[in-house]
Structure formats: structure tokens, C-alpha cells
Backbone as XML, in Angstrom:
<?xml version="1.0"?>
<chain id="A" units="angstrom">
  <residue number="1" name="MET">
    <atom name="N" x="0.827" y="-1.216" z="0.019"/>
    <atom name="CA" x="0.079" y="0.029" z="0.099"/>
    <atom name="C" x="1.110" y="1.360" z="0.031"/>
  </residue>
  <residue number="2" name="SER">
    <atom name="N" x="0.612" y="2.088" z="-0.823"/>
    <atom name="CA" x="1.459" y="3.387" z="-1.005"/>
    <atom name="C" x="0.945" y="4.509" z="-0.014"/>
  </residue>
  <residue number="3" name="SER">
    <atom name="N" x="1.617" y="5.344" z="0.019"/>
    <atom name="CA" x="1.244" y="6.527" z="1.191"/>
    <atom name="C" x="0.121" y="7.202" z="0.668"/>
  </residue>
  <residue number="4" name="HIS">
    <atom name="N" x="-0.156" y="7.182" z="-0.812"/>
    <atom name="CA" x="-1.464" y="7.853" z="-1.367"/>
    <atom name="C" x="-2.391" y="7.043" z="-1.151"/>
  </residue>
  <residue number="5" name="ASP">
    <atom name="N" x="-2.594" y="5.966" z="-0.580"/>
    <atom name="CA" x="-3.712" y="5.087" z="-0.458"/>
    <atom name="C" x="-4.131" y="5.195" z="1.007"/>
  </residue>
  <residue number="6" name="GLU">
    <atom name="N" x="-3.179" y="5.651" z="1.891"/>
    <atom name="CA" x="-3.367" y="5.611" z="3.331"/>
    <atom name="C" x="-4.456" y="6.788" z="3.657"/>
  </residue>
  <residue number="7" name="ARG">
    <atom name="N" x="-5.174" y="6.710" z="4.577"/>
    <atom name="CA" x="-6.227" y="7.671" z="4.898"/>
    <atom name="C" x="-5.644" y="8.422" z="6.084"/>
  </residue>
  <residue number="8" name="PRO">
    <atom name="N" x="-5.753" y="9.888" z="6.232"/>
    <atom name="CA" x="-5.372" y="10.446" z="7.291"/>
    <atom name="C" x="-5.906" y="9.858" z="8.538"/>
  </residue>
  <residue number="9" name="ARG">
    <atom name="N" x="-5.276" y="9.955" z="9.785"/>
    <atom name="CA" x="-5.916" y="9.640" z="10.906"/>
    <atom name="C" x="-6.994" y="10.748" z="11.320"/>
  </residue>
  <residue number="10" name="PRO">
    <atom name="N" x="-7.965" y="9.917" z="11.929"/>
    <atom name="CA" x="-8.949" y="10.887" z="12.454"/>
    <atom name="C" x="-8.581" y="12.091" z="13.232"/>
  </residue>
  <residue number="11" name="PRO">
    <atom name="N" x="-9.312" y="13.178" z="13.256"/>
    <atom name="CA" x="-8.677" y="14.266" z="14.250"/>
    <atom name="C" x="-9.267" y="14.050" z="15.553"/>
  </residue>
  <residue number="12" name="THR">
    <atom name="N" x="-8.439" y="14.592" z="16.596"/>
    <atom name="CA" x="-8.707" y="14.232" z="17.997"/>
    <atom name="C" x="-8.607" y="15.489" z="18.552"/>
  </residue>
  <residue number="13" name="PRO">
    <atom name="N" x="-9.249" y="15.544" z="19.915"/>
    <atom name="CA" x="-9.102" y="16.906" z="20.581"/>
    <atom name="C" x="-7.697" y="17.472" z="20.849"/>
  </residue>
  <residue number="14" name="GLN">
    <atom name="N" x="-6.663" y="16.450" z="21.122"/>
    <atom name="CA" x="-5.474" y="16.894" z="21.172"/>
    <atom name="C" x="-4.691" y="17.574" z="19.991"/>
  </residue>
  <residue number="15" name="ASP">
    <atom name="N" x="-5.201" y="17.111" z="18.853"/>
    <atom name="CA" x="-4.740" y="17.823" z="17.574"/>
    <atom name="C" x="-5.257" y="19.248" z="17.519"/>
  </residue>
  <residue number="16" name="TRP">
    <atom name="N" x="-6.384" y="19.587" z="17.900"/>
    <atom name="CA" x="-6.854" y="20.958" z="18.053"/>
    <atom name="C" x="-6.196" y="21.626" z="19.156"/>
  </residue>
  <residue number="17" name="ASP">
    <atom name="N" x="-5.946" y="21.035" z="20.207"/>
    <atom name="CA" x="-5.247" y="21.792" z="21.257"/>
    <atom name="C" x="-3.673" y="22.232" z="20.532"/>
  </residue>
  <residue number="18" name="ALA">
    <atom name="N" x="-3.067" y="21.311" z="19.877"/>
    <atom name="CA" x="-1.850" y="21.473" z="19.413"/>
    <atom name="C" x="-1.803" y="22.443" z="18.325"/>
  </residue>
  <residue number="19" name="ARG">
    <atom name="N" x="-2.663" y="22.526" z="17.536"/>
    <atom name="CA" x="-3.016" y="23.461" z="16.493"/>
    <atom name="C" x="-3.207" y="24.943" z="17.387"/>
  </residue>
  <residue number="20" name="VAL">
    <atom name="N" x="-4.144" y="25.100" z="18.147"/>
    <atom name="CA" x="-4.008" y="26.265" z="18.943"/>
    <atom name="C" x="-2.700" y="26.821" z="19.490"/>
  </residue>
  <residue number="21" name="GLU">
    <atom name="N" x="-1.957" y="25.859" z="20.234"/>
    <atom name="CA" x="-0.488" y="26.352" z="20.711"/>
    <atom name="C" x="0.318" y="26.774" z="19.497"/>
  </residue>
  <residue number="22" name="ARG">
    <atom name="N" x="0.166" y="26.152" z="18.432"/>
    <atom name="CA" x="1.188" y="26.416" z="17.178"/>
    <atom name="C" x="0.708" y="27.651" z="16.893"/>
  </residue>
  <residue number="23" name="GLY">
    <atom name="N" x="-0.665" y="27.939" z="16.689"/>
    <atom name="CA" x="-1.039" y="29.363" z="16.344"/>
    <atom name="C" x="-0.815" y="30.566" z="17.342"/>
  </residue>
  <residue number="24" name="LEU">
    <atom name="N" x="-0.593" y="30.134" z="18.653"/>
    <atom name="CA" x="-0.494" y="31.200" z="19.645"/>
    <atom name="C" x="1.153" y="31.578" z="19.578"/>
  </residue>
  <residue number="25" name="LYS">
    <atom name="N" x="1.884" y="30.639" z="19.107"/>
    <atom name="CA" x="3.357" y="31.018" z="19.047"/>
    <atom name="C" x="3.610" y="32.117" z="17.987"/>
  </residue>
  <residue number="26" name="HIS">
    <atom name="N" x="2.760" y="32.342" z="17.113"/>
    <atom name="CA" x="2.920" y="33.256" z="16.209"/>
    <atom name="C" x="1.985" y="34.661" z="16.410"/>
  </residue>
  <residue number="27" name="ALA">
    <atom name="N" x="1.163" y="34.662" z="17.542"/>
    <atom name="CA" x="0.427" y="35.745" z="17.864"/>
    <atom name="C" x="1.038" y="36.699" z="18.619"/>
  </residue>
  <residue number="28" name="PRO">
    <atom name="N" x="0.621" y="37.828" z="18.584"/>
    <atom name="CA" x="1.264" y="39.055" z="19.353"/>
    <atom name="C" x="1.084" y="38.564" z="20.935"/>
  </residue>
  <residue number="29" name="ASP">
    <atom name="N" x="1.842" y="39.300" z="21.610"/>
    <atom name="CA" x="2.006" y="38.763" z="23.111"/>
    <atom name="C" x="0.629" y="39.126" z="23.742"/>
  </residue>
  <residue number="30" name="TRP">
    <atom name="N" x="0.089" y="40.260" z="23.506"/>
    <atom name="CA" x="-1.322" y="40.622" z="24.239"/>
    <atom name="C" x="-2.308" y="39.656" z="23.768"/>
  </residue>
  <residue number="31" name="LEU">
    <atom name="N" x="-2.347" y="39.104" z="22.523"/>
    <atom name="CA" x="-3.308" y="38.028" z="22.236"/>
    <atom name="C" x="-3.178" y="36.626" z="22.923"/>
  </residue>
  <residue number="32" name="ARG">
    <atom name="N" x="-1.630" y="36.509" z="22.870"/>
    <atom name="CA" x="-1.455" y="35.235" z="23.556"/>
    <atom name="C" x="-1.675" y="35.273" z="25.131"/>
  </residue>
  <residue number="33" name="SER">
    <atom name="N" x="-1.419" y="36.113" z="25.669"/>
    <atom name="CA" x="-1.865" y="36.297" z="27.180"/>
    <atom name="C" x="-3.482" y="36.215" z="27.302"/>
  </residue>
  <residue number="34" name="ALA">
    <atom name="N" x="-4.200" y="37.000" z="26.514"/>
    <atom name="CA" x="-5.567" y="36.871" z="26.480"/>
    <atom name="C" x="-6.227" y="35.605" z="26.439"/>
  </residue>
  <residue number="35" name="VAL">
    <atom name="N" x="-5.565" y="34.846" z="25.447"/>
    <atom name="CA" x="-6.091" y="33.477" z="25.149"/>
    <atom name="C" x="-5.679" y="32.523" z="26.241"/>
  </residue>
  <residue number="36" name="GLN">
    <atom name="N" x="-4.337" y="32.642" z="26.820"/>
    <atom name="CA" x="-3.953" y="31.912" z="27.960"/>
    <atom name="C" x="-4.811" y="32.122" z="29.047"/>
  </residue>
  <residue number="37" name="TRP">
    <atom name="N" x="-5.144" y="33.292" z="29.366"/>
    <atom name="CA" x="-6.120" y="33.755" z="30.566"/>
    <atom name="C" x="-7.403" y="32.985" z="30.470"/>
  </residue>
  <residue number="38" name="LEU">
    <atom name="N" x="-8.024" y="33.083" z="29.071"/>
    <atom name="CA" x="-9.395" y="32.508" z="28.835"/>
    <atom name="C" x="-9.565" y="31.105" z="28.953"/>
  </residue>
  <residue number="39" name="ARG">
    <atom name="N" x="-8.448" y="30.396" z="28.420"/>
    <atom name="CA" x="-8.181" y="28.861" z="28.474"/>
    <atom name="C" x="-8.138" y="28.352" z="29.872"/>
  </residue>
  <residue number="40" name="ALA">
    <atom name="N" x="-7.862" y="28.998" z="31.128"/>
    <atom name="CA" x="-7.575" y="28.728" z="32.041"/>
    <atom name="C" x="-8.801" y="28.023" z="32.772"/>
  </residue>
  <residue number="41" name="PRO">
    <atom name="N" x="-8.739" y="26.732" z="33.428"/>
    <atom name="CA" x="-10.008" y="26.003" z="33.823"/>
    <atom name="C" x="-10.892" y="26.606" z="34.665"/>
  </residue>
  <residue number="42" name="SER">
    <atom name="N" x="-10.392" y="27.594" z="35.582"/>
    <atom name="CA" x="-11.372" y="28.568" z="36.226"/>
    <atom name="C" x="-12.040" y="29.583" z="35.565"/>
  </residue>
  <residue number="43" name="ARG">
    <atom name="N" x="-11.961" y="29.748" z="34.423"/>
    <atom name="CA" x="-12.537" y="30.519" z="33.464"/>
    <atom name="C" x="-13.619" y="30.081" z="32.684"/>
  </residue>
  <residue number="44" name="PHE">
    <atom name="N" x="-14.440" y="28.869" z="33.315"/>
    <atom name="CA" x="-15.301" y="28.217" z="32.259"/>
    <atom name="C" x="-16.437" y="28.987" z="32.085"/>
  </residue>
  <residue number="45" name="TRP">
    <atom name="N" x="-17.079" y="29.820" z="32.964"/>
    <atom name="CA" x="-18.290" y="30.653" z="32.818"/>
    <atom name="C" x="-17.967" y="31.902" z="31.867"/>
  </residue>
  <residue number="46" name="VAL">
    <atom name="N" x="-16.750" y="32.541" z="31.970"/>
    <atom name="CA" x="-16.190" y="33.559" z="30.922"/>
    <atom name="C" x="-16.268" y="32.971" z="29.478"/>
  </residue>
  <residue number="47" name="ARG">
    <atom name="N" x="-15.725" y="31.584" z="29.347"/>
    <atom name="CA" x="-15.540" y="31.153" z="28.152"/>
    <atom name="C" x="-16.767" y="30.898" z="27.654"/>
  </residue>
  <residue number="48" name="LEU">
    <atom name="N" x="-17.603" y="30.072" z="28.444"/>
    <atom name="CA" x="-19.152" y="30.027" z="28.048"/>
    <atom name="C" x="-19.791" y="31.220" z="27.492"/>
  </residue>
  <residue number="49" name="ILE">
    <atom name="N" x="-19.972" y="32.317" z="28.214"/>
    <atom name="CA" x="-20.604" y="33.510" z="27.893"/>
    <atom name="C" x="-20.075" y="34.162" z="26.605"/>
  </residue>
  <residue number="50" name="ALA">
    <atom name="N" x="-18.720" y="34.224" z="26.531"/>
    <atom name="CA" x="-17.951" y="35.077" z="25.573"/>
    <atom name="C" x="-18.318" y="34.232" z="24.241"/>
  </residue>
  <residue number="51" name="GLY">
    <atom name="N" x="-18.215" y="32.647" z="24.257"/>
    <atom name="CA" x="-18.569" y="31.894" z="23.280"/>
    <atom name="C" x="-19.940" y="32.064" z="22.659"/>
  </residue>
  <residue number="52" name="MET">
    <atom name="N" x="-20.959" y="32.074" z="23.682"/>
    <atom name="CA" x="-22.273" y="31.983" z="23.097"/>
    <atom name="C" x="-22.590" y="33.470" z="22.461"/>
  </residue>
  <residue number="53" name="LEU">
    <atom name="N" x="-22.056" y="34.465" z="23.025"/>
    <atom name="CA" x="-22.144" y="35.913" z="22.417"/>
    <atom name="C" x="-21.587" y="36.026" z="21.056"/>
  </residue>
  <residue number="54" name="LEU">
    <atom name="N" x="-20.416" y="35.491" z="21.002"/>
    <atom name="CA" x="-19.787" y="35.300" z="19.732"/>
    <atom name="C" x="-20.518" y="34.446" z="18.531"/>
  </residue>
  <residue number="55" name="ILE">
    <atom name="N" x="-21.250" y="33.249" z="19.171"/>
    <atom name="CA" x="-22.033" y="32.493" z="18.135"/>
    <atom name="C" x="-22.994" y="33.290" z="17.786"/>
  </residue>
  <residue number="56" name="ILE">
    <atom name="N" x="-23.764" y="34.022" z="18.431"/>
    <atom name="CA" x="-24.990" y="34.737" z="18.347"/>
    <atom name="C" x="-24.791" y="35.955" z="17.333"/>
  </residue>
  <residue number="57" name="GLY">
    <atom name="N" x="-23.602" y="36.588" z="17.715"/>
    <atom name="CA" x="-23.123" y="37.756" z="16.736"/>
    <atom name="C" x="-22.805" y="37.076" z="15.324"/>
  </residue>
  <residue number="58" name="GLY">
    <atom name="N" x="-22.037" y="35.768" z="15.246"/>
    <atom name="CA" x="-21.814" y="35.267" z="13.901"/>
    <atom name="C" x="-23.171" y="35.018" z="13.137"/>
  </residue>
  <residue number="59" name="ILE">
    <atom name="N" x="-24.389" y="34.646" z="13.859"/>
    <atom name="CA" x="-25.489" y="34.239" z="13.353"/>
    <atom name="C" x="-26.174" y="35.581" z="12.796"/>
  </residue>
  <residue number="60" name="LEU">
    <atom name="N" x="-25.825" y="36.624" z="13.379"/>
    <atom name="CA" x="-26.431" y="37.858" z="13.294"/>
    <atom name="C" x="-25.618" y="38.676" z="12.361"/>
  </residue>
  <residue number="61" name="ALA">
    <atom name="N" x="-25.030" y="37.845" z="11.637"/>
    <atom name="CA" x="-23.881" y="38.431" z="10.537"/>
    <atom name="C" x="-24.341" y="39.492" z="9.487"/>
  </residue>
  <residue number="62" name="ILE">
    <atom name="N" x="-25.569" y="39.475" z="9.493"/>
    <atom name="CA" x="-26.278" y="40.130" z="8.343"/>
    <atom name="C" x="-26.334" y="41.782" z="8.955"/>
  </residue>
  <residue number="63" name="LEU">
    <atom name="N" x="-26.197" y="41.713" z="9.971"/>
    <atom name="CA" x="-26.171" y="43.321" z="10.649"/>
    <atom name="C" x="-24.578" y="43.795" z="10.594"/>
  </residue>
  <residue number="64" name="PRO">
    <atom name="N" x="-24.640" y="45.204" z="10.440"/>
    <atom name="CA" x="-23.391" y="45.722" z="10.134"/>
    <atom name="C" x="-22.252" y="45.636" z="11.302"/>
  </residue>
  <residue number="65" name="ILE">
    <atom name="N" x="-22.606" y="45.494" z="12.485"/>
    <atom name="CA" x="-21.503" y="45.278" z="13.518"/>
    <atom name="C" x="-21.195" y="43.843" z="13.735"/>
  </residue>
  <residue number="66" name="PHE">
    <atom name="N" x="-21.718" y="43.029" z="13.152"/>
    <atom name="CA" x="-21.489" y="41.678" z="13.428"/>
    <atom name="C" x="-20.817" y="40.991" z="12.298"/>
  </residue>
  <residue number="67" name="GLY">
    <atom name="N" x="-20.373" y="39.819" z="12.319"/>
    <atom name="CA" x="-19.552" y="39.160" z="11.209"/>
    <atom name="C" x="-19.533" y="37.606" z="11.269"/>
  </residue>
  <residue number="68" name="LEU">
    <atom name="N" x="-19.429" y="36.982" z="10.276"/>
    <atom name="CA" x="-19.209" y="35.690" z="10.140"/>
    <atom name="C" x="-17.841" y="34.889" z="11.016"/>
  </residue>
  <residue number="69" name="TRP">
    <atom name="N" x="-16.933" y="36.055" z="11.007"/>
    <atom name="CA" x="-15.713" y="35.581" z="11.745"/>
    <atom name="C" x="-15.985" y="35.207" z="13.272"/>
  </residue>
  <residue number="70" name="MET">
    <atom name="N" x="-17.100" y="35.667" z="13.890"/>
    <atom name="CA" x="-17.439" y="35.544" z="15.088"/>
    <atom name="C" x="-17.935" y="34.116" z="15.495"/>
  </residue>
  <residue number="71" name="LEU">
    <atom name="N" x="-18.659" y="33.419" z="14.490"/>
    <atom name="CA" x="-19.046" y="32.079" z="14.465"/>
    <atom name="C" x="-17.864" y="31.093" z="15.106"/>
  </residue>
  <residue number="72" name="PRO">
    <atom name="N" x="-16.853" y="31.035" z="14.126"/>
    <atom name="CA" x="-15.744" y="30.034" z="14.682"/>
    <atom name="C" x="-14.994" y="30.412" z="15.965"/>
  </residue>
  <residue number="73" name="LEU">
    <atom name="N" x="-14.875" y="31.511" z="16.056"/>
    <atom name="CA" x="-14.275" y="32.239" z="17.363"/>
    <atom name="C" x="-14.933" y="31.612" z="18.622"/>
  </residue>
  <residue number="74" name="GLY">
    <atom name="N" x="-16.198" y="31.666" z="18.596"/>
    <atom name="CA" x="-17.261" y="31.259" z="19.643"/>
    <atom name="C" x="-17.185" y="29.863" z="19.739"/>
  </residue>
  <residue number="75" name="LEU">
    <atom name="N" x="-17.198" y="29.024" z="18.620"/>
    <atom name="CA" x="-17.140" y="27.756" z="18.729"/>
    <atom name="C" x="-15.537" y="27.231" z="19.454"/>
  </residue>
  <residue number="76" name="ALA">
    <atom name="N" x="-14.647" y="27.706" z="19.010"/>
    <atom name="CA" x="-13.172" y="27.527" z="19.342"/>
    <atom name="C" x="-13.344" y="27.836" z="21.101"/>
  </residue>
  <residue number="77" name="LEU">
    <atom name="N" x="-13.949" y="28.776" z="21.536"/>
    <atom name="CA" x="-14.033" y="29.255" z="22.787"/>
    <atom name="C" x="-14.642" y="27.985" z="23.636"/>
  </residue>
  <residue number="78" name="ILE">
    <atom name="N" x="-15.821" y="27.706" z="23.231"/>
    <atom name="CA" x="-16.662" y="26.852" z="23.925"/>
    <atom name="C" x="-16.012" y="25.482" z="23.890"/>
  </residue>
  <residue number="79" name="ALA">
    <atom name="N" x="-15.210" y="25.177" z="22.589"/>
    <atom name="CA" x="-14.665" y="23.767" z="22.506"/>
    <atom name="C" x="-13.470" y="23.513" z="23.629"/>
  </residue>
  <residue number="80" name="ASP">
    <atom name="N" x="-13.064" y="24.509" z="24.316"/>
    <atom name="CA" x="-12.249" y="24.045" z="25.314"/>
    <atom name="C" x="-12.741" y="23.241" z="26.401"/>
  </residue>
  <residue number="81" name="ASP">
    <atom name="N" x="-14.057" y="23.372" z="26.554"/>
    <atom name="CA" x="-14.720" y="22.613" z="27.501"/>
    <atom name="C" x="-15.545" y="21.418" z="26.967"/>
  </residue>
  <residue number="82" name="VAL">
    <atom name="N" x="-15.339" y="21.139" z="25.515"/>
    <atom name="CA" x="-16.293" y="20.307" z="24.883"/>
    <atom name="C" x="-15.387" y="19.439" z="23.911"/>
  </residue>
  <residue number="83" name="PRO">
    <atom name="N" x="-14.849" y="18.300" z="24.359"/>
    <atom name="CA" x="-13.681" y="17.494" z="23.668"/>
    <atom name="C" x="-14.272" y="17.197" z="22.210"/>
  </residue>
  <residue number="84" name="TRP">
    <atom name="N" x="-15.359" y="16.668" z="22.044"/>
    <atom name="CA" x="-15.965" y="16.273" z="20.731"/>
    <atom name="C" x="-16.080" y="17.534" z="19.656"/>
  </residue>
  <residue number="85" name="LEU">
    <atom name="N" x="-16.255" y="18.766" z="20.235"/>
    <atom name="CA" x="-16.229" y="19.758" z="19.288"/>
    <atom name="C" x="-14.848" y="20.392" z="18.832"/>
  </residue>
  <residue number="86" name="LYS">
    <atom name="N" x="-13.824" y="19.979" z="19.851"/>
    <atom name="CA" x="-12.360" y="20.192" z="19.237"/>
    <atom name="C" x="-12.199" y="19.278" z="18.115"/>
  </residue>
  <residue number="87" name="ALA">
    <atom name="N" x="-12.591" y="18.167" z="18.273"/>
    <atom name="CA" x="-12.300" y="17.174" z="17.045"/>
    <atom name="C" x="-13.026" y="17.681" z="15.783"/>
  </residue>
  <residue number="88" name="ARG">
    <atom name="N" x="-14.198" y="17.991" z="15.970"/>
    <atom name="CA" x="-14.946" y="18.658" z="14.705"/>
    <atom name="C" x="-14.215" y="19.984" z="14.296"/>
  </residue>
  <residue number="89" name="LEU">
    <atom name="N" x="-13.738" y="20.649" z="15.097"/>
    <atom name="CA" x="-12.988" y="22.108" z="14.753"/>
    <atom name="C" x="-11.613" y="21.708" z="13.864"/>
  </residue>
  <residue number="90" name="GLU">
    <atom name="N" x="-10.966" y="20.635" z="14.606"/>
    <atom name="CA" x="-9.738" y="20.120" z="13.932"/>
    <atom name="C" x="-9.983" y="19.572" z="12.313"/>
  </residue>
  <residue number="91" name="GLN">
    <atom name="N" x="-11.186" y="18.936" z="12.260"/>
    <atom name="CA" x="-11.715" y="18.407" z="11.038"/>
    <atom name="C" x="-11.689" y="19.590" z="10.012"/>
  </residue>
  <residue number="92" name="ALA">
    <atom name="N" x="-12.722" y="20.506" z="10.520"/>
    <atom name="CA" x="-12.860" y="21.700" z="9.715"/>
    <atom name="C" x="-11.749" y="22.408" z="9.390"/>
  </residue>
  <residue number="93" name="ALA">
    <atom name="N" x="-10.585" y="22.473" z="10.154"/>
    <atom name="CA" x="-9.484" y="23.327" z="9.965"/>
    <atom name="C" x="-8.611" y="22.573" z="9.033"/>
  </residue>
  <residue number="94" name="ARG">
    <atom name="N" x="-8.619" y="21.223" z="8.904"/>
    <atom name="CA" x="-8.035" y="20.501" z="7.906"/>
    <atom name="C" x="-8.551" y="20.577" z="6.677"/>
  </residue>
  <residue number="95" name="TRP">
    <atom name="N" x="-9.896" y="20.485" z="6.517"/>
    <atom name="CA" x="-10.722" y="20.775" z="5.299"/>
    <atom name="C" x="-10.376" y="22.232" z="4.700"/>
  </residue>
  <residue number="96" name="CYS">
    <atom name="N" x="-10.167" y="23.154" z="5.644"/>
    <atom name="CA" x="-9.937" y="24.441" z="4.979"/>
    <atom name="C" x="-8.637" y="24.495" z="4.533"/>
  </residue>
  <residue number="97" name="GLU">
    <atom name="N" x="-7.606" y="23.984" z="5.190"/>
    <atom name="CA" x="-6.290" y="23.780" z="4.620"/>
    <atom name="C" x="-5.884" y="23.296" z="3.365"/>
  </residue>
  <residue number="98" name="ARG">
    <atom name="N" x="-6.940" y="21.986" z="3.104"/>
    <atom name="CA" x="-6.821" y="21.337" z="1.769"/>
    <atom name="C" x="-7.391" y="22.332" z="0.692"/>
  </residue>
  <residue number="99" name="VAL">
    <atom name="N" x="-8.515" y="23.113" z="0.992"/>
    <atom name="CA" x="-9.252" y="23.953" z="0.023"/>
    <atom name="C" x="-8.148" y="24.901" z="-0.112"/>
  </residue>
  <residue number="100" name="TRP">
    <atom name="N" x="-7.804" y="25.516" z="0.915"/>
    <atom name="CA" x="-6.631" y="26.509" z="0.533"/>
    <atom name="C" x="-5.441" y="26.313" z="-0.228"/>
  </residue>
  <residue number="101" name="LYS">
    <atom name="N" x="-5.066" y="25.029" z="0.018"/>
    <atom name="CA" x="-3.934" y="24.441" z="-0.846"/>
    <atom name="C" x="-4.388" y="24.178" z="-2.396"/>
  </residue>
  <residue number="102" name="LYS">
    <atom name="N" x="-5.539" y="23.796" z="-2.507"/>
    <atom name="CA" x="-5.820" y="23.625" z="-3.900"/>
    <atom name="C" x="-6.309" y="25.011" z="-4.645"/>
  </residue>
  <residue number="103" name="VAL">
    <atom name="N" x="-6.717" y="25.920" z="-3.911"/>
    <atom name="CA" x="-6.874" y="27.350" z="-4.510"/>
    <atom name="C" x="-5.452" y="27.812" z="-4.786"/>
  </residue>
  <residue number="104" name="ARG">
    <atom name="N" x="-4.565" y="27.815" z="-4.206"/>
    <atom name="CA" x="-3.186" y="28.322" z="-4.300"/>
    <atom name="C" x="-2.494" y="27.540" z="-5.393"/>
  </residue>
  <residue number="105" name="GLN">
    <atom name="N" x="-2.845" y="26.274" z="-5.534"/>
    <atom name="CA" x="-2.016" y="25.558" z="-6.639"/>
    <atom name="C" x="-2.723" y="25.875" z="-7.849"/>
  </residue>
  <residue number="106" name="ALA">
    <atom name="N" x="-3.944" y="26.423" z="-8.073"/>
    <atom name="CA" x="-4.654" y="26.784" z="-9.255"/>
    <atom name="C" x="-4.133" y="28.084" z="-9.630"/>
  </residue>
  <residue number="107" name="ARG">
    <atom name="N" x="-3.759" y="28.837" z="-8.961"/>
    <atom name="CA" x="-3.141" y="30.089" z="-9.372"/>
    <atom name="C" x="-2.225" y="30.192" z="-10.496"/>
  </residue>
</chain>
């Protein structure tokens, strides 16, 4: 069996956590500090409320002050406490990477 026949392993919550950590290495200090503060286990209610507000804002993207960017950010915040959601977000991130790679190759 060649490497082209092998299917990638299914995403796990740990894959999402690793992706977040890799992304934070490239983030400005103020953003890294804010995310680390939010991800602390004691901040559950802050994450839940902020995540829900961002999701609602993403759903209301047709209004001028809201945007679709709020939806994945809200899901990412809530995912810190919902392992199956982390795996789904990792799956979505992998899909976005594949699509982005195809778009860039088509240029």
C-alpha cells in the first residue's frame, strides 16, 4: 500500500489543542496572554458566555457590526470544554487547509 492509499488519521481533541498552541506561537503577546487567560480552567463561565455571544453575533452577521468571523471564534472558545467539538473544529481546519492548498495551486 502506498502512502497515497493511506487515509489520514481522524482528528482528535489533542490535535486541536496542538493547533491552537502552534497558532499562539505566532500571535502578538497581548493576544497570547488573553487566550491563555481565557483557557484557564477557572474561566469556564467567562468562556461559555463569551463563546455564546460570539456565536449569536456570527448568526447575526447580516447586521453591520457583526460578522461571520465571530461564529468559529465562539465555537473555538466553547470547544475548550467540549472535547468532541475540538475534534470537529480540527476536522474543519484540515478541510480549510486542503481547500486553501488547492486554491493556491490553481493560481
